[in-house]
Residue frames relative to the residue before (quaternion, step in Angstrom):
aa qw qx qy qz dx dy dz
X 1.0000 0.0000 0.0000 0.0000 0.00 0.00 0.00
X 0.4555 -0.7034 0.4810 0.2576 3.58 -0.92 0.97
X 0.4868 -0.6418 0.5146 0.2937 3.53 -1.12 0.77
X 0.4762 -0.7037 0.4520 0.2715 3.59 -0.70 1.12
X 0.6413 0.5257 -0.3431 0.4412 3.62 1.00 -0.71
X 0.6291 0.5162 -0.3415 0.4703 3.61 1.07 -0.63
X 0.6262 0.5260 -0.3351 0.4678 3.57 1.01 -0.78
X 0.6634 0.5008 -0.3036 0.4658 3.59 0.93 -0.86
X 0.6315 0.5246 -0.3413 0.4577 3.60 1.02 -0.73
X 0.6831 0.4646 -0.2861 0.4855 3.59 0.99 -0.80
X 0.7904 0.0983 -0.0196 0.6043 3.55 1.05 -0.81
X 0.2410 -0.8195 0.5001 0.1420 3.60 0.02 1.26
X 0.6847 0.4720 -0.2901 0.4734 3.60 1.21 -0.29
X 0.3493 0.7757 -0.4764 0.2223 3.61 1.26 0.04
X 0.6920 0.4589 -0.2856 0.4785 3.62 0.81 -0.94
X 0.6316 0.5423 -0.3250 0.4488 3.58 1.02 -0.79
X 0.6625 0.5280 -0.3064 0.4341 3.57 0.95 -0.89
X 0.6329 0.5478 -0.3291 0.4371 3.60 1.16 -0.49
X 0.5813 0.5961 -0.3674 0.4144 3.60 1.24 -0.30
X 0.5599 -0.5489 0.4852 0.3870 3.55 -1.31 0.27
X 0.7132 -0.4945 0.2937 0.4006 3.58 -1.24 0.43
X 0.6637 0.4919 -0.3184 0.4649 3.60 0.91 -0.84
X 0.6623 0.5016 -0.3033 0.4667 3.59 0.94 -0.87
X 0.6153 0.5344 -0.3468 0.4643 3.61 1.06 -0.69
X 0.6599 0.5033 -0.3086 0.4647 3.59 0.93 -0.90
X 0.6564 0.5039 -0.3136 0.4657 3.59 0.90 -0.90
X 0.6555 0.5107 -0.3163 0.4578 3.60 0.92 -0.89
X 0.6637 0.5054 -0.3112 0.4552 3.60 0.90 -0.90
X 0.7034 0.4608 -0.2796 0.4633 3.58 0.80 -0.96
X 0.6208 0.5340 -0.3419 0.4609 3.60 1.05 -0.70
X 0.6675 0.4843 -0.2991 0.4801 3.60 0.94 -0.86
X 0.6227 0.5332 -0.3419 0.4594 3.59 0.98 -0.79
X 0.6831 0.4861 -0.2984 0.4561 3.58 0.81 -0.97
X 0.6473 0.5118 -0.3210 0.4648 3.60 0.94 -0.85
X 0.6824 0.4906 -0.2892 0.4582 3.59 0.89 -0.93
X 0.6986 0.4654 -0.2862 0.4620 3.60 0.86 -0.89
X 0.6124 0.5257 -0.3501 0.4755 3.57 1.08 -0.64
X 0.6614 0.4933 -0.2993 0.4791 3.59 0.93 -0.89
X 0.6369 0.5240 -0.3292 0.4597 3.59 0.98 -0.81
X 0.6544 0.5140 -0.3116 0.4588 3.60 0.91 -0.90
X 0.6556 0.5166 -0.3079 0.4567 3.59 1.00 -0.80
X 0.6789 0.4951 -0.2839 0.4619 3.60 1.15 -0.52
X 0.5650 0.6316 -0.3773 0.3736 3.60 1.22 0.08
X 0.3543 0.7418 -0.5009 0.2706 3.58 1.23 0.08
X 0.8315 0.1821 -0.1594 0.5000 3.57 -0.80 1.03
X 0.6486 0.4743 -0.3273 0.4973 3.60 1.23 0.08
X 0.2634 -0.7683 0.5677 0.1347 3.54 -0.61 1.16
X 0.5153 0.6526 -0.4748 0.2885 3.52 -1.19 0.53
X 0.5787 -0.6111 0.4503 0.2980 3.47 -1.39 0.20
X 0.4557 -0.6338 0.5474 0.3016 3.53 -1.41 0.00
X 0.1217 -0.7862 0.6047 0.0370 3.56 -0.88 1.01
X 0.1498 -0.7714 0.6164 0.0509 3.56 -0.77 1.12
X 0.0979 -0.7979 0.5946 0.0165 3.58 -0.40 1.24
X 0.7649 0.1461 -0.1779 0.6016 3.52 -0.12 1.38
X 0.1631 -0.8297 0.5300 0.0637 3.58 0.03 1.29
X 0.1114 -0.8287 0.5381 0.1061 3.57 0.97 -0.81
X 0.8138 -0.2187 0.1960 0.5015 3.56 -0.90 -0.98
X 0.5507 -0.6621 0.3666 0.3521 3.59 1.28 0.03
X 0.4254 0.7292 -0.4592 0.2764 3.61 1.22 0.00
X 0.7189 0.4118 -0.2768 0.4868 3.61 0.80 -0.89
X 0.5397 0.5849 -0.3977 0.4566 3.60 1.17 -0.46
X 0.6683 0.4945 -0.2832 0.4781 3.56 0.92 -0.95
X 0.6469 0.5195 -0.3157 0.4605 3.60 0.92 -0.90
X 0.6713 0.4959 -0.3043 0.4592 3.59 0.87 -0.92
X 0.6157 0.5368 -0.3430 0.4638 3.60 1.09 -0.61
X 0.6644 0.4782 -0.2968 0.4918 3.59 1.09 -0.69
X 0.6843 0.4899 -0.2836 0.4596 3.58 1.00 -0.84
X 0.8147 0.1434 -0.0205 0.5614 3.57 0.98 -0.87
X 0.0053 -0.8664 0.4993 0.0060 3.61 0.71 1.04
X 0.6712 0.5138 -0.3014 0.4412 3.60 1.14 -0.54
X 0.6321 0.5534 -0.3311 0.4297 3.59 1.22 -0.27
X 0.4837 -0.6046 0.5465 0.3191 3.52 -1.18 0.67
X 0.1072 -0.7946 0.5957 0.0463 3.59 -1.02 0.80
X 0.0503 -0.7664 0.6403 0.0143 3.53 -1.23 0.68
X 0.1564 -0.7854 0.5952 0.0673 3.56 -0.94 0.96
X 0.1466 -0.7699 0.6173 0.0689 3.54 -1.12 0.80
X 0.2234 0.7535 -0.6030 0.1370 3.56 -1.03 0.78
X 0.6125 -0.5434 0.4196 0.3918 3.56 -1.30 0.22
X 0.7829 -0.0771 0.1049 0.6084 3.53 0.98 -0.93
X 0.5163 -0.6517 0.4659 0.3027 3.56 -1.24 0.38
X 0.0423 -0.7796 0.6249 -0.0011 3.54 -0.93 1.05
X 0.5149 0.6615 -0.4052 0.3649 3.59 1.28 -0.19
X 0.5015 -0.6207 0.4974 0.3403 3.57 -1.09 0.67
X 0.7020 -0.5048 0.3040 0.3999 3.56 -1.17 0.61
X 0.6638 0.5280 -0.3121 0.4280 3.61 0.94 -0.83
X 0.7557 0.3558 -0.1967 0.5134 3.62 1.16 -0.50
X 0.4830 0.6853 -0.4138 0.3548 3.57 1.29 0.16
X 0.4723 -0.6462 0.5077 0.3188 3.60 -1.01 0.70
X 0.5703 -0.5393 0.4804 0.3915 3.54 -1.28 0.37
X 0.6936 -0.5021 0.3214 0.4044 3.56 -1.19 0.52
X 0.7107 0.4488 -0.2666 0.4716 3.61 0.99 -0.78
X 0.6648 0.4651 -0.3001 0.5017 3.59 1.31 0.06
X 0.7047 0.4320 -0.2344 0.5117 3.58 1.28 0.10
X 0.0415 -0.7615 0.6467 0.0159 3.54 -0.98 0.94
X 0.1523 -0.7958 0.5837 0.0529 3.54 -0.78 1.10
X 0.4711 0.6439 -0.5122 0.3179 3.53 -1.08 0.81
X 0.6817 -0.4477 0.3720 0.4432 3.52 -1.31 -0.23
X 0.5087 -0.6599 0.4598 0.3071 3.57 -0.87 0.94
X 0.6029 0.5739 -0.3557 0.4250 3.59 1.09 -0.64
X 0.6952 0.4010 -0.2613 0.5364 3.60 1.25 -0.33
X 0.6812 0.5215 -0.2959 0.4200 3.58 0.94 -0.89
X 0.6933 0.4949 -0.3038 0.4267 3.61 0.78 -0.96
X 0.6628 0.4745 -0.3424 0.4673 3.67 0.84 -0.71
X 0.6263 0.5273 -0.3422 0.4610 3.60 1.05 -0.70
X 0.6663 0.4875 -0.3025 0.4764 3.59 0.93 -0.87
X 0.6256 0.5417 -0.3377 0.4485 3.59 1.00 -0.79
X 0.6604 0.4914 -0.2913 0.4873 3.56 1.07 -0.73
X 0.7493 0.4345 -0.2106 0.4532 3.58 0.93 -0.97
X 0.8271 0.0830 -0.0115 0.5558 3.62 1.05 -0.65
X 0.0313 0.8353 -0.5475 0.0407 3.57 0.68 1.05
X 0.8544 0.1888 -0.1398 0.4635 3.55 -1.13 0.76
X 0.5528 0.6573 -0.3724 0.3518 3.61 1.18 0.31
X 0.6235 0.5429 -0.3449 0.4444 3.62 1.23 -0.04
X 0.2474 -0.7748 0.5692 0.1204 3.57 -0.75 1.10
X 0.7884 0.0702 -0.0238 0.6107 3.58 1.12 -0.71
X 0.0590 -0.7626 0.6438 0.0224 3.54 -0.88 1.00
X 0.0977 -0.7632 0.6368 0.0495 3.54 -0.88 0.99
X 0.0737 -0.8032 0.5911 -0.0108 3.55 -0.70 1.16
X 0.1795 0.7422 -0.6245 0.1637 3.54 -0.69 1.17
X 0.4552 0.6538 -0.4861 0.3592 3.54 0.13 1.27
X 0.3869 0.6605 -0.5702 0.2981 3.49 -1.26 0.43
X 0.3175 -0.7575 0.5431 0.1742 3.50 -1.27 0.14
X 0.7004 -0.4461 0.3532 0.4309 3.48 -1.21 -0.57
X 0.5780 0.5947 -0.3808 0.4089 3.60 1.23 -0.18
X 0.3475 -0.7907 0.4651 0.1940 3.58 -0.19 1.27
X 0.6593 0.5052 -0.3278 0.4502 3.62 0.90 -0.79
X 0.6701 0.4778 -0.2951 0.4854 3.59 0.90 -0.92
X 0.6561 0.5062 -0.3166 0.4616 3.60 0.95 -0.83
X 0.6313 0.5293 -0.3410 0.4526 3.61 0.99 -0.75
X 0.6518 0.4971 -0.3130 0.4797 3.58 0.96 -0.81
X 0.6516 0.5075 -0.3069 0.4730 3.59 0.96 -0.86
X 0.6605 0.5175 -0.3027 0.4521 3.59 0.91 -0.94
X 0.6610 0.4920 -0.3017 0.4795 3.60 1.07 -0.70
X 0.6963 0.4871 -0.2616 0.4576 3.59 1.05 -0.78
X 0.6373 0.6253 -0.3300 0.3066 3.57 0.86 -0.99
X 0.6764 0.5088 -0.3537 0.3980 3.68 0.62 -0.89
X 0.6724 0.4859 -0.3075 0.4661 3.61 0.91 -0.83
X 0.6539 0.5010 -0.3153 0.4711 3.60 1.07 -0.68
X 0.6933 0.4786 -0.2662 0.4684 3.58 1.05 -0.76
X 0.5672 0.6691 -0.3649 0.3121 3.58 1.01 -0.85
X 0.7001 0.4758 -0.3161 0.4286 3.69 0.71 -0.86
X 0.6150 0.5608 -0.3452 0.4337 3.59 1.19 -0.43
X 0.6475 0.5859 -0.3030 0.3817 3.56 1.15 -0.67
X 0.4309 -0.6576 0.5604 0.2602 3.52 -1.10 0.83
X 0.6179 -0.5038 0.4264 0.4274 3.58 -1.23 0.32
X 0.8149 0.2130 -0.1883 0.5052 3.58 -0.82 1.02
X 0.3828 0.7419 -0.4742 0.2798 3.59 1.27 0.06
X 0.3256 -0.7233 0.5782 0.1912 3.54 -1.27 0.51
X 0.1537 -0.7468 0.6427 0.0751 3.53 -1.11 0.86
X 0.0630 -0.7675 0.6379 0.0102 3.57 -0.84 1.04
X 0.1428 0.8170 -0.5438 0.1283 3.57 -0.77 0.99
X 0.5667 -0.6415 0.4322 0.2838 3.49 -1.30 0.54
X 0.7484 0.2831 -0.1841 0.5708 3.58 1.27 -0.05
X 0.5202 -0.6560 0.4453 0.3175 3.58 -1.12 0.57
X 0.1563 0.7817 -0.5794 0.1695 3.57 0.24 1.30
X 0.0609 -0.8383 0.5418 0.0006 3.57 -0.13 1.24
X 0.1979 -0.7230 0.6468 0.1405 3.50 -1.43 0.07
X 0.6058 -0.5934 0.3753 0.3742 3.62 -0.99 0.68
X 0.7451 0.3702 -0.2202 0.5092 3.62 1.12 -0.55
X 0.5799 0.5193 -0.3985 0.4850 3.57 1.22 0.50
X 0.2459 -0.7498 0.5983 0.1392 3.54 -1.03 0.83
X 0.4274 -0.6892 0.5225 0.2634 3.57 -0.85 0.99
X 0.2496 -0.7565 0.5905 0.1294 3.55 -1.00 0.90
X 0.5813 -0.5909 0.4114 0.3790 3.60 -1.09 0.54
X 0.5798 -0.5663 0.4527 0.3719 3.55 -1.20 0.56
X 0.4198 -0.7240 0.4842 0.2553 3.59 -0.84 0.91
X 0.6394 -0.4809 0.4200 0.4283 3.54 -1.31 0.24
X 0.7495 0.4052 -0.2919 0.4346 3.54 -1.13 0.65
X 0.4656 0.6717 -0.4556 0.3528 3.57 1.25 0.01
X 0.2882 -0.7430 0.5842 0.1539 3.55 -1.20 0.64
X 0.7436 -0.3536 0.2854 0.4905 3.57 -1.21 -0.44
X 0.5976 0.5063 -0.3790 0.4928 3.61 1.25 -0.12
X 0.2935 -0.7937 0.5018 0.1791 3.61 -0.44 1.13
X 0.0542 -0.7340 0.6751 0.0500 3.51 -1.27 0.61
X 0.2611 -0.8020 0.5293 0.0918 3.57 -0.97 0.84
X 0.1174 -0.7812 0.6122 0.0332 3.53 -0.93 1.01
X 0.0288 -0.7750 0.6312 -0.0154 3.54 -1.06 0.88
X 0.1900 -0.7395 0.6295 0.1442 3.53 -1.28 0.46
X 0.4117 -0.6855 0.5456 0.2510 3.54 -0.94 0.95
X 0.5668 -0.5871 0.4546 0.3570 3.57 -1.05 0.80
X 0.5259 -0.6621 0.4491 0.2886 3.54 -1.10 0.77
X 0.6922 0.4609 -0.2963 0.4697 3.61 1.16 -0.24
């Protein structure tokens, strides 16, 4: 019989996948809220804006606005799926391919992001693997020294330090990193 902890190490979503659909949604949203709340609390003394990479339904965009009302926010996505009440204003939203948007932002506003939240990808494992490998290097130049990255997948960077999972996490993993201060 396989050791359950080994299965979880190979597939961090194994326990989550065993849940019913409602329980999976609750676990995912609970972990997101815990991670984003912890990330916001870690921004003391770090200047910069909030970048939402993957707007989706706009729920975390709304949460980040409540957690960090004084910070400028910008959302990136291919297209808008968020209901009108959760949609960013036109000057807070950039639509297009991330492979084009992130390099442009890195050129135009390097080091200006204090918190980046990344929740995007699809069901295509090959495409997601390529995206997961590409994203940290594309995002890194945008980050201020000491910035926090919160994301739904373990996408590290050599100059990011993994942070411990915050209290309130569920079987749905969320990953926090801090960019080196230098």
